[in-house]
C-alpha positions, 0 to 999 in steps of 0.5 A: 740123316733124316731131319726131326719131324718137329722141323717139318710140322707146325702142330700135332694134336691127338684128338680123343674122338668117340672116347669110352669113359669110365668114371671112378670115385671114392666115397669119403670114409664117414660116408662109406662106413655108414653105407657099408654097415647098412649093406652088411646088415641087410646081407647078414639078415638075409643069409640067416633066413636061408639055411639052404644056401651054401657058402660057395660060388656067388650069391645075388640079392634081388634087384630092388635094394634101391627101394629100401628106405635105409639105403636112401643115402646110397641112392642119393649118392648114385643119382648125384654122381650120375647127374654130375656125369650127365652135366659134364657130358652136356646131356639134356634130360628131364629126370633119371632113376635107378632101375635096378640095384643088387648086392653080389657076395662072391666067395673064393673062386667066384667070378663073373663072365663078360657082360653088359646091362641092356636097356639102361644108360649108366651102370655102376658098381660099388664095393663094400668089401674088396679083399686082396686077390678079389679087388679088380674089375675088367673093361673090354674095348667096344670097337670090334675093328680094334683087334684086327692089328694088335702090335706089341706094346711096352706096357698096357695103356688105354690106347693099346689094350683090348682089356683094361683092369682097374683095381678097387677098394672098399668105398670105390664106386665105378660107373660106365656106359651100360653097353660097355662089356665088363667082367670080374676075375676069380676071387683068389682070396679067402674073404668075401667080395661084396659089391653092389651093382646098379643101373640108371636110366632116363625116367621116361624109358623106365616103366617097362624096359629097364628093370633087370630080367633075372632074379637073385637067390638072396631075398632082401625085400618083400614080394 
């Protein structure tokens, strides 16, 4: 009989080399209630001015929500969490700022294909509403070689999966490297899924490269 491997080694370590980290937090109820109320009011005001938009698919506001004074508390939370992450990762920097922030209103059947957010360092999403059936976000393994051999596994885990799905709820705030591909599954509920996406970049990089290069269809700030 083969002797147990423990009898043949002095030590064994699993080293998390080059990890891809997703940071998840939940806002305190009294904070999320205020922030959610502000976002809901802004979206309701904007949709009253757009009778041409049909309640289907997905609406996206323009990307300057972080410039609105009524969303200062949300911006402070985002930047505070980003500074916390950078400190934990021992990143040296001068300053950071939000380069884009927009709301997504997803109706039944709406989804978002796999994508990343170029020209930024940290991206994230905050959930105003997350009805059952529309309360997940997916992240994809960024290592192209990892799919060469995919043995069967007993259950999904970060060490053996090419895609990880995270459940969220109202008040959840998820941050991740801006280059990490992610997607949103079909909203299988009859309720609206309202999320707020944002990008953060080191301030010296911001002036020309970091703003989103697309426009939303629901105007909430003046040109």
